[in-house]
C-alpha positions as CSV (number, residue, x, y, z in Angstrom):
1,M,22.5,-17.8,-32.1
2,S,21.5,-14.4,-33.5
3,D,21.6,-12.7,-36.9
4,H,23.4,-9.8,-35.2
5,D,26.5,-11.9,-34.4
6,P,26.6,-15.4,-36.0
7,A,29.6,-16.2,-33.7
8,S,27.5,-15.3,-30.6
9,T,29.4,-13.1,-28.3
10,H,26.7,-13.4,-25.6
11,P,25.8,-17.1,-25.1
12,A,24.0,-16.4,-21.8
13,I,21.6,-14.1,-23.6
14,D,21.1,-16.7,-26.3
15,Q,20.2,-19.2,-23.6
16,A,17.8,-16.7,-21.9
17,L,16.0,-16.1,-25.1
18,A,15.8,-19.8,-25.9
19,D,14.3,-20.3,-22.5
20,L,11.7,-17.7,-23.2
21,V,10.8,-19.3,-26.6
22,E,10.0,-22.4,-24.7
23,G,8.4,-20.4,-21.9
24,E,6.0,-18.8,-24.4
25,K,4.6,-22.2,-25.2
26,A,3.8,-22.8,-21.5
27,W,2.5,-19.3,-21.1
28,A,0.0,-19.8,-24.0
29,G,-1.5,-22.7,-22.2
30,L,-1.8,-21.0,-18.8
31,S,-5.3,-20.2,-17.7
32,L,-6.4,-16.7,-16.7
33,G,-6.9,-18.0,-13.1
34,H,-3.4,-19.3,-12.9
35,R,-2.0,-16.1,-14.4
36,R,-3.9,-14.2,-11.7
37,Q,-2.4,-16.4,-9.0
38,L,1.1,-15.5,-10.3
39,L,0.2,-11.8,-10.2
40,D,-1.0,-12.1,-6.6
41,Q,2.2,-13.8,-5.7
42,V,4.2,-11.0,-7.3
43,R,2.2,-8.5,-5.2
44,D,2.8,-10.4,-2.0
45,L,6.5,-10.8,-2.8
46,T,6.8,-7.1,-3.6
47,V,5.5,-6.2,-0.1
48,Q,7.6,-8.9,1.5
49,H,10.8,-7.6,0.0
50,A,9.8,-3.9,0.0
51,A,12.4,-2.9,2.6
52,E,15.2,-4.6,0.7
53,W,13.9,-2.9,-2.5
54,V,14.0,0.5,-0.8
55,A,17.4,-0.1,0.7
56,A,18.9,-0.9,-2.7
57,A,17.3,2.2,-4.2
58,V,18.7,4.3,-1.3
59,Q,22.2,3.0,-2.2
60,I,21.7,3.7,-5.9
61,K,20.6,7.3,-5.2
62,R,23.1,7.9,-2.4
63,L,20.3,9.0,0.0
64,D,20.6,9.3,3.8
65,P,18.6,6.2,4.9
66,D,17.0,8.4,7.6
67,S,15.9,11.1,5.2
68,P,12.2,11.8,4.5
69,L,13.2,11.6,0.8
70,V,13.3,7.9,1.2
71,G,9.5,8.1,1.0
72,E,9.9,8.7,-2.8
73,E,11.5,5.2,-3.0
74,W,8.7,3.5,-1.2
75,I,5.9,5.2,-3.2
76,S,7.5,5.2,-6.7
77,G,8.9,1.7,-6.0
78,P,7.2,-1.2,-4.3
79,Y,4.0,0.7,-3.6
80,S,3.5,1.3,-7.4
81,V,4.1,-2.3,-8.3
82,A,1.9,-3.7,-5.6
83,T,-1.1,-1.6,-6.5
84,A,-0.6,-2.3,-10.2
85,A,-0.6,-6.1,-9.6
86,T,-3.8,-5.8,-7.6
87,V,-5.7,-4.0,-10.3
88,L,-4.4,-6.2,-13.0
89,S,-5.4,-9.2,-11.0
90,D,-8.9,-7.8,-10.6
91,S,-9.1,-7.3,-14.4
92,L,-8.1,-10.9,-15.0
93,E,-10.7,-12.1,-12.5
94,K,-13.4,-10.3,-14.4
95,L,-12.2,-11.8,-17.7
96,E,-12.1,-15.2,-16.2
97,S,-15.7,-14.9,-15.1
98,G,-16.7,-13.9,-18.7
99,T,-17.2,-10.2,-18.0
100,S,-15.2,-7.1,-19.0
101,P,-12.6,-5.3,-16.8
102,L,-14.9,-2.3,-17.3
103,T,-18.1,-4.0,-16.2
104,D,-18.3,-2.0,-13.0
105,A,-16.4,1.1,-14.3
106,T,-17.7,4.6,-14.0
107,F,-18.1,6.2,-17.4
108,G,-18.4,9.8,-18.4
109,T,-18.0,12.2,-21.3
110,A,-15.4,14.7,-22.4
111,P,-15.3,17.3,-25.1
112,G,-15.5,16.2,-28.7
113,G,-17.9,13.4,-27.8
114,R,-15.3,11.4,-26.1
115,T,-16.1,8.7,-23.6
116,T,-14.2,8.6,-20.3
117,V,-13.4,5.8,-17.8
118,R,-12.8,6.6,-14.1
119,A,-9.4,5.3,-13.0
120,L,-9.3,7.0,-9.6
121,P,-10.9,6.6,-7.1
122,M,-11.7,2.9,-7.7
123,N,-13.0,2.1,-4.2
124,V,-13.6,3.5,-0.8
125,F,-10.0,3.2,0.3
126,D,-8.9,5.4,-2.7
127,K,-11.5,8.0,-1.7
128,L,-10.0,8.1,1.8
129,L,-6.3,7.8,1.1
130,L,-6.3,10.1,-2.0
131,S,-9.2,12.3,-0.9
132,G,-9.9,15.0,-3.5
133,F,-7.9,13.3,-6.2
134,S,-9.4,11.8,-9.3
135,A,-8.2,10.4,-12.7
136,D,-10.1,9.7,-15.9
137,V,-8.9,8.0,-19.0
138,W,-10.2,9.7,-22.1
139,L,-10.8,7.3,-24.9
140,Q,-10.0,8.2,-28.5
141,P,-12.9,9.9,-30.4
142,G,-15.6,7.6,-31.6
143,I,-15.2,4.9,-29.0
144,D,-18.5,4.5,-27.0
145,R,-19.1,2.7,-23.7
146,A,-20.2,-0.6,-25.3
147,T,-17.1,-0.7,-27.5
148,A,-14.8,0.1,-24.6
149,Q,-16.3,-2.7,-22.4
150,R,-16.2,-5.2,-25.3
151,E,-12.5,-4.5,-26.2
152,A,-11.1,-4.1,-22.7
153,G,-8.8,-6.9,-21.8
154,L,-6.5,-6.5,-24.8
155,A,-4.4,-9.6,-25.4
156,Q,-5.9,-11.4,-22.4
157,L,-9.2,-11.7,-24.4
158,D,-7.5,-14.7,-26.0
159,P,-4.7,-15.7,-23.7
160,T,-3.8,-18.7,-25.9
161,R,-2.7,-16.3,-28.7
162,T,0.8,-15.1,-27.6
163,Q,2.9,-12.6,-29.4
164,G,6.4,-13.8,-29.0
165,V,9.4,-12.6,-27.0
166,G,9.6,-8.9,-26.0
167,V,12.6,-7.1,-24.8
168,V,12.1,-4.5,-22.1
169,L,14.9,-2.0,-21.7
170,G,14.5,-0.7,-18.2
171,A,14.9,2.9,-17.0
172,G,17.6,4.2,-14.8
173,N,15.6,6.6,-12.6
174,I,12.4,5.2,-11.0
175,T,12.7,1.6,-9.7
176,S,9.1,0.6,-10.5
177,I,9.4,1.3,-14.2
178,A,11.2,-1.9,-15.2
179,P,8.8,-4.3,-13.4
180,L,5.7,-2.4,-14.4
181,D,6.8,-2.4,-18.0
182,T,7.4,-6.2,-17.7
183,L,3.9,-6.8,-16.4
184,Y,2.4,-4.7,-19.2
185,E,4.2,-6.8,-21.8
186,L,3.1,-10.0,-20.2
187,F,-0.6,-9.1,-19.9
188,A,-1.5,-6.3,-22.3
189,H,0.5,-7.8,-25.2
190,N,0.8,-11.5,-24.1
191,R,4.5,-11.5,-24.7
192,V,7.1,-13.3,-22.6
193,V,9.8,-10.8,-21.5
194,A,13.6,-10.4,-21.5
195,L,14.0,-7.6,-19.0
196,K,17.4,-5.8,-19.5
197,L,18.2,-3.5,-16.6
198,N,19.7,-0.1,-17.0
199,P,23.3,-0.4,-15.5
200,I,22.4,2.3,-13.0
201,M,19.8,-0.2,-11.6
202,D,22.1,-3.3,-11.3
203,R,21.8,-3.2,-7.5
204,M,18.1,-3.9,-8.0
205,L,18.8,-7.3,-9.6
206,P,18.6,-9.4,-6.4
207,V,15.2,-7.9,-5.3
208,F,13.7,-7.9,-8.8
209,T,14.7,-11.6,-9.1
210,K,12.8,-12.3,-5.9
211,V,9.8,-10.2,-6.7
212,L,9.4,-11.6,-10.3
213,E,10.3,-15.2,-9.3
214,P,6.8,-16.6,-10.1
215,F,7.2,-15.5,-13.7
216,I,10.9,-16.4,-13.9
217,A,10.2,-19.9,-12.5
218,F,7.4,-20.4,-15.1
219,G,9.8,-19.4,-17.9
220,A,7.9,-16.2,-18.9
221,V,10.6,-13.7,-17.7
222,R,14.4,-13.5,-17.7
223,I,16.3,-10.6,-16.2
224,L,19.6,-9.5,-17.9
225,T,22.3,-6.9,-17.1
226,G,25.0,-5.2,-19.1
227,G,25.8,-2.2,-21.1
228,A,24.9,-0.8,-24.5
229,D,26.4,-3.8,-26.3
230,V,24.0,-6.1,-24.5
231,G,21.1,-3.9,-25.4
232,T,22.1,-3.8,-29.1
233,Y,22.6,-7.5,-29.2
234,L,19.2,-8.1,-27.6
235,T,17.2,-5.8,-29.8
236,R,18.6,-7.2,-33.0
237,H,18.4,-10.9,-32.0
238,R,16.4,-13.1,-34.3
239,L,14.4,-14.6,-31.4
240,V,13.1,-11.2,-30.3
241,D,9.8,-10.0,-31.7
242,H,9.3,-6.6,-30.0
243,V,11.2,-4.0,-28.1
244,H,9.9,-1.6,-25.4
245,M,12.1,1.0,-23.9
246,T,12.1,3.9,-21.4
247,G,14.7,6.5,-21.8
248,S,15.7,9.3,-24.2
249,A,14.8,10.0,-27.8
250,L,18.5,9.7,-28.7
251,T,18.7,6.2,-27.4
252,H,15.5,5.3,-29.2
253,D,16.9,6.6,-32.5
254,A,20.1,4.7,-32.0
255,I,18.1,1.5,-31.5
256,V,15.8,2.1,-34.4
257,F,18.1,3.7,-37.0
258,G,21.7,3.1,-35.7
259,T,24.3,5.7,-34.8
260,G,26.6,8.2,-36.5
261,E,26.2,9.5,-40.0
262,E,24.6,6.2,-41.2
263,G,22.0,6.4,-38.4
264,A,21.2,10.0,-39.3
265,R,20.9,9.1,-43.0
266,R,18.6,6.2,-42.2
267,K,16.4,8.4,-40.0
268,A,16.1,11.0,-42.7
269,A,15.2,8.4,-45.2
270,G,12.8,6.5,-42.9
271,E,14.8,3.3,-43.2
272,P,15.0,1.6,-39.7
273,V,17.7,-0.9,-39.0
274,L,15.4,-2.5,-36.5
275,D,13.2,-5.1,-38.1
276,K,10.6,-5.5,-35.3
277,G,8.0,-3.5,-33.5
278,M,9.0,-0.8,-31.0
279,T,7.1,1.0,-28.3
280,S,8.6,3.6,-26.0
281,E,8.2,6.2,-23.2
282,L,10.8,8.9,-23.7
283,G,10.0,12.0,-21.6
284,G,10.3,15.5,-22.9
285,V,10.1,19.0,-21.7
286,S,7.1,19.1,-19.4
287,P,5.3,22.4,-18.7
288,T,3.3,23.7,-15.8
289,I,0.8,26.3,-16.8
290,V,-0.3,28.7,-13.9
291,L,-3.6,30.4,-14.7
292,P,-3.8,33.9,-13.1
293,G,-6.2,34.3,-10.2
294,T,-6.5,35.8,-6.8
295,W,-4.4,33.7,-4.4
296,S,-3.7,34.0,-0.7
297,R,-0.2,34.0,0.6
298,A,-0.7,30.4,1.8
299,D,-1.9,29.4,-1.7
300,I,1.2,30.9,-3.2
301,E,3.6,29.2,-0.9
302,F,1.9,25.8,-1.2
303,Q,1.8,25.9,-5.0
304,A,5.4,27.1,-5.1
305,E,6.3,24.0,-3.1
306,H,4.1,22.0,-5.4
307,I,6.1,23.1,-8.5
308,A,9.4,22.6,-6.7
309,T,8.3,19.0,-6.1
310,Q,7.3,18.6,-9.8
311,R,10.9,19.6,-10.7
312,L,13.0,18.2,-7.8
313,H,11.3,14.8,-7.0
314,N,14.0,12.2,-7.5
315,G,16.5,15.0,-7.8
316,G,14.9,16.1,-11.1
317,Y,15.7,12.8,-12.8
318,N,12.1,12.1,-13.9
319,C,10.8,11.9,-17.5
320,I,7.8,13.8,-16.2
321,A,9.6,16.4,-14.1
322,S,8.2,19.9,-14.8
323,Q,10.9,22.0,-16.5
324,V,9.2,25.2,-17.5
325,V,6.6,27.2,-15.6
326,V,4.3,29.3,-17.9
327,L,3.1,32.5,-16.3
328,S,1.1,35.5,-17.3
329,S,3.2,38.7,-17.2
330,R,0.0,40.6,-16.4
331,W,-0.8,38.5,-13.3
332,P,-0.7,41.0,-10.4
333,Q,0.8,38.3,-8.2
334,R,3.5,37.2,-10.6
335,D,6.4,38.7,-8.8
336,E,5.3,37.3,-5.4
337,F,4.8,33.9,-6.9
338,V,8.2,33.8,-8.6
339,A,9.9,34.9,-5.4
340,A,8.1,32.1,-3.5
341,L,9.1,29.6,-6.2
342,R,12.7,30.7,-6.0
343,A,12.6,30.2,-2.2
344,A,11.0,26.8,-2.5
345,V,13.6,25.5,-5.0
346,D,16.4,27.0,-2.8
347,R,15.3,25.4,0.5
348,A,14.2,22.0,-0.8
349,P,16.2,19.2,0.8
350,A,19.7,18.6,-0.5
351,R,20.5,15.4,-2.3
352,P,23.3,13.9,-4.4
353,A,23.3,14.2,-8.2
354,Y,23.4,10.5,-8.7
355,Y,22.3,10.3,-12.3
356,P,25.2,10.2,-14.8
357,G,25.8,13.4,-16.8
358,S,23.7,15.6,-14.5
359,D,26.4,18.1,-13.9
360,D,27.1,18.5,-17.6
361,R,23.4,19.0,-18.4
362,V,23.1,21.7,-15.7
363,A,26.2,23.4,-17.0
364,S,24.7,23.3,-20.5
365,A,21.7,25.2,-19.2
366,E,23.9,27.8,-17.6
367,Q,25.9,28.2,-20.8
368,S,22.6,28.9,-22.6
369,Y,21.4,31.2,-19.9
370,P,24.4,33.0,-18.2
371,K,22.0,35.0,-16.0
372,A,20.5,31.9,-14.5
373,E,20.5,31.7,-10.7
374,R,22.3,28.9,-8.7
375,L,20.1,27.7,-5.8
376,G,20.2,25.1,-3.1
377,Q,22.7,24.4,-0.3
378,K,25.5,23.5,-2.8
379,G,24.3,25.6,-5.7
380,G,23.4,22.5,-7.7
381,R,20.0,23.8,-8.9
382,V,19.4,26.3,-11.6
383,L,16.5,28.7,-12.0
384,V,16.1,30.5,-15.3
385,S,13.7,33.5,-15.4
386,G,13.3,37.0,-16.8
387,L,13.5,35.7,-20.4
388,Q,12.4,37.5,-23.6
389,P,10.4,35.4,-26.1
390,D,13.4,35.0,-28.4
391,E,15.3,33.4,-25.5
392,F,12.8,30.7,-24.8
393,A,14.0,28.1,-27.3
394,P,16.8,26.1,-25.6
395,L,14.7,25.8,-22.4
396,L,11.6,24.5,-24.3
397,Q,13.5,22.1,-26.7
398,T,16.2,20.5,-24.4
399,E,15.2,18.0,-21.7
400,Y,17.9,18.8,-19.1
401,F,16.9,15.8,-17.0
402,G,18.2,17.4,-13.8
403,P,17.5,20.2,-11.4
404,V,16.9,22.9,-14.0
405,L,13.7,24.9,-13.8
406,G,12.7,27.8,-16.1
407,V,10.0,30.4,-16.0
408,I,8.6,32.0,-19.2
409,E,6.0,34.7,-19.3
410,L,3.3,35.5,-21.9
411,P,1.8,39.0,-22.3
412,H,-1.8,38.0,-21.9
413,D,-4.3,37.6,-19.1
414,G,-7.6,35.7,-18.4
415,E,-8.8,33.2,-21.0
416,Q,-6.6,34.7,-23.7
417,F,-3.6,33.7,-21.6
418,A,-5.0,30.1,-21.2
419,T,-5.5,29.9,-25.0
420,R,-2.1,31.2,-25.8
421,A,-0.3,29.1,-23.2
422,A,-1.9,26.0,-24.8
423,E,-0.7,27.1,-28.2
424,V,2.9,27.6,-26.9
425,V,3.2,24.3,-25.1
426,N,1.6,22.4,-28.0
427,G,3.7,24.0,-30.6
428,Q,7.1,24.9,-29.1
429,F,7.8,22.3,-26.3
430,V,9.5,19.0,-27.1
431,G,7.5,16.0,-26.0
432,T,3.9,15.2,-25.2
433,L,4.2,13.1,-22.1
434,G,2.5,15.4,-19.6
435,V,1.4,18.9,-18.7
436,N,0.3,20.4,-15.4
437,I,-2.2,23.2,-14.9
438,I,-2.5,25.1,-11.6
439,A,-5.6,27.2,-11.1
440,E,-7.7,28.5,-8.2
441,P,-11.0,26.7,-8.3
442,A,-12.9,30.0,-8.9
443,T,-10.8,30.6,-12.0
444,I,-11.8,27.2,-13.3
445,D,-15.5,27.7,-12.5
446,A,-15.5,31.1,-14.2
447,M,-14.1,29.5,-17.4
448,G,-16.9,26.9,-17.4
449,T,-16.9,24.8,-20.6
450,R,-14.0,26.9,-21.9
451,F,-11.8,25.1,-19.4
452,D,-12.9,21.8,-20.8
453,A,-12.0,23.1,-24.3
454,L,-8.6,24.0,-23.0
455,L,-8.0,20.4,-21.8
456,E,-9.1,19.1,-25.1
457,S,-6.7,21.4,-27.0
458,L,-3.7,20.1,-25.0
459,R,-2.0,17.3,-26.9
460,Y,-0.5,15.4,-23.9
461,G,-0.7,11.9,-22.7
462,T,-1.4,13.0,-19.1
463,I,-2.9,16.3,-18.0
464,A,-2.9,17.1,-14.3
465,I,-5.1,19.9,-12.8
466,N,-3.9,21.1,-9.4
467,A,-1.9,17.9,-9.2
468,W,1.4,16.6,-10.6
469,T,1.3,14.3,-13.6
470,G,3.3,11.9,-11.4
471,V,0.0,11.1,-9.8
472,G,-1.0,9.7,-13.1
473,Y,2.1,7.5,-13.1
474,L,1.1,6.2,-9.6
475,T,-2.5,5.4,-10.6
476,P,-2.4,1.8,-11.9
477,A,-5.7,2.0,-13.8
478,A,-4.6,5.1,-15.6
479,T,-2.7,5.1,-18.9
480,W,0.9,6.3,-19.1
481,G,2.6,7.4,-22.2
482,A,2.8,10.1,-24.9
483,F,-0.1,11.5,-26.8
484,P,-1.0,9.2,-29.7
485,G,0.3,9.8,-33.2
486,H,4.1,9.9,-33.0
487,T,6.2,8.0,-35.5
488,L,9.5,6.2,-35.4
489,S,11.1,9.2,-37.3
490,D,9.5,11.8,-35.1
491,V,9.1,9.9,-31.8
492,Q,8.8,12.9,-29.3
493,S,7.7,11.3,-26.0
494,G,7.3,7.8,-27.5
495,I,4.8,5.4,-29.0
496,G,2.2,3.4,-27.0
497,V,1.1,3.3,-23.4
498,V,1.9,1.3,-20.2
499,H,0.3,0.8,-16.8
500,N,-3.4,0.7,-17.9
501,A,-4.3,-2.1,-15.5
502,L,-7.9,-2.0,-16.7
503,L,-6.5,-3.1,-20.1
504,I,-8.4,-0.4,-22.0
505,D,-8.1,-0.4,-25.7
506,R,-7.4,2.8,-27.7
507,P,-6.9,5.3,-24.8
508,E,-6.1,8.9,-25.8
509,R,-5.0,10.5,-22.5
510,T,-5.4,10.5,-18.7
511,V,-6.7,13.6,-16.9
512,V,-5.8,13.9,-13.2
513,R,-7.4,16.4,-10.8
514,G,-6.4,17.3,-7.3
515,P,-7.3,19.8,-4.6
516,F,-5.8,23.3,-4.9
517,R,-5.3,23.5,-1.2
518,P,-4.3,20.9,1.4
519,S,-6.6,20.1,4.4
520,P,-7.8,21.9,6.5
521,R,-7.6,24.9,4.2
522,S,-9.3,23.0,1.5
523,L,-12.4,22.4,3.7
524,M,-12.5,26.1,4.7
525,H,-12.7,27.0,1.0
526,R,-15.4,24.3,0.2
527,E,-13.0,21.9,-1.5
528,W,-14.2,18.6,-0.4
529,S,-10.8,17.0,0.3
530,I,-9.2,15.9,3.6
531,S,-5.8,15.3,2.0
532,P,-3.0,17.1,3.8
533,K,0.3,17.9,2.1
534,P,0.9,14.9,-0.3
535,P,3.6,12.4,0.7
536,W,5.3,12.9,-2.6
537,F,6.1,16.5,-1.8
538,V,9.9,16.9,-1.4
539,T,9.1,18.9,1.8
540,N,7.0,16.3,3.4
541,R,8.6,15.5,6.8
542,T,7.0,12.0,7.3
543,A,7.1,10.8,3.7
544,A,9.2,7.8,4.5
545,G,6.9,6.5,7.2
546,T,3.8,7.2,5.2
547,G,5.3,5.5,2.1
548,R,6.1,2.4,4.1
549,R,2.7,2.2,5.6
550,L,1.0,2.7,2.2
551,T,3.1,-0.1,0.8
552,E,2.1,-2.5,3.6
553,F,-1.6,-1.4,3.0
554,A,-1.3,-2.1,-0.8
555,G,-0.3,-5.7,0.0
556,K,-3.3,-6.3,2.2
557,P,-5.8,-3.4,2.6
558,S,-7.4,-3.2,6.0
559,W,-9.5,-0.6,7.8
560,T,-7.2,-1.2,10.9
561,K,-4.2,0.1,9.0
562,L,-5.8,3.4,8.1
563,P,-5.4,5.3,11.4
564,A,-1.6,4.9,11.3
565,I,-1.4,6.1,7.7
566,F,-3.6,9.1,8.4
567,A,-1.6,10.0,11.6
568,S,1.7,9.8,9.6
569,A,0.3,11.8,6.7
570,L,-1.1,14.6,8.9
571,R,2.4,15.1,10.5
572,G,3.9,15.6,7.1
């Protein structure tokens, strides 16, 4: 029974939550070694059922099963979960042996006296498969190496001390989000989980049930489906201790404060209707800052494809999709770059607008910007450019969550542009989930420590330099979430982090770096990276095959599997 509805209109949910209350008692008595065995089983089941997983995702997103775009579903689906389970299992193994998950970690320093922890590469296979890419977790100021090592492990430092029943409200866009959030609740917070799928993802129920079966059989996870009424019933149930969601700030506020005039009044007064803890990942308007420099034609075309991918991956239905490109109006190559960007967005592979409300959001952008260009084979994409500063606002403050890309220009160059761009994205953009920076290596070198100061000034949970912040999402040891400090009444991109398979306490942000050029041009310009065009690029011709091979590798890494992965990647 629940205090939301004494008559109980959802007996199946009541039963699921009652099961979890009992399951929590068993979970509290489960050793770290046994928990690690369950994780390893989940990894193996993920790979075993990966083809079924991807087939369901293809149906949801109405993709051609033979399209290279299916590679997105392999990499952001089973591959992500398999790699996360592996790193989490390694962390538990260290805790079980009496050491820290950070015992063998590579530490560094960042501006402001911060300590950093290397999250990528973690081993020789990372160095080969993601050559030239790196990720570091910046800890909050004042946390030194010894403190980080001592406190890593979070709730698994005392696995007998559980924290009740958590509800995970799954996302409707990327298929790995719901299972990854479930794993984080189980291990970072030591909570048993009622996972409620977004209705868009109902087709994933059979495969999620198979993949998470070890935890379901143990009584630590239950998977539920249904609409908003089920979500409301769950979040207000007396047996639920915590809620985590991925979605929009509007949905967050409806859960926390209620809807309509009463909800608005409660939010203004800081009077939540929700009587339990809440964490969230809510997206926002993500920028890509392009630092002016001297680029070759090949550089311009590659980075135009890069930004087109940042916007159009998964059709643009990503909380971390880049929505606004920030350029210098004084960059001599500005016009050439904008033309290349327009062409890249226009010729990117066509795909259905599967996410509900997409057409209305695109139409809203056109209404705000009547001079916007329609691009793509069916004109379903919108490019907004040529704006004056007083026209920026809707673009920076509305997450269109679809194929809408804008370009704004600032009348500065050099380091003054970098400083001003940081001020604009910090002060005028909604959300703090992620920001991308694209810069020719010589430009970064010329800035020296001032580039590090630029990174410190950006208040974002993930910063990607010559990479997409989506790489941070794919990196299991990295943290994923908004910049710390948001509140229930001003939630922006959310509260808390997920992923974080090293179970790091008090992270501040993740900083990802990648090569400015793909191989072999990278080597010709003394960038020590052998990575070709990344498989997550929407223009990668072999992404599906590469993604499948990467997923198989994630289940059981082997040197013998590398040649086929490399051969597929090079053909992309």
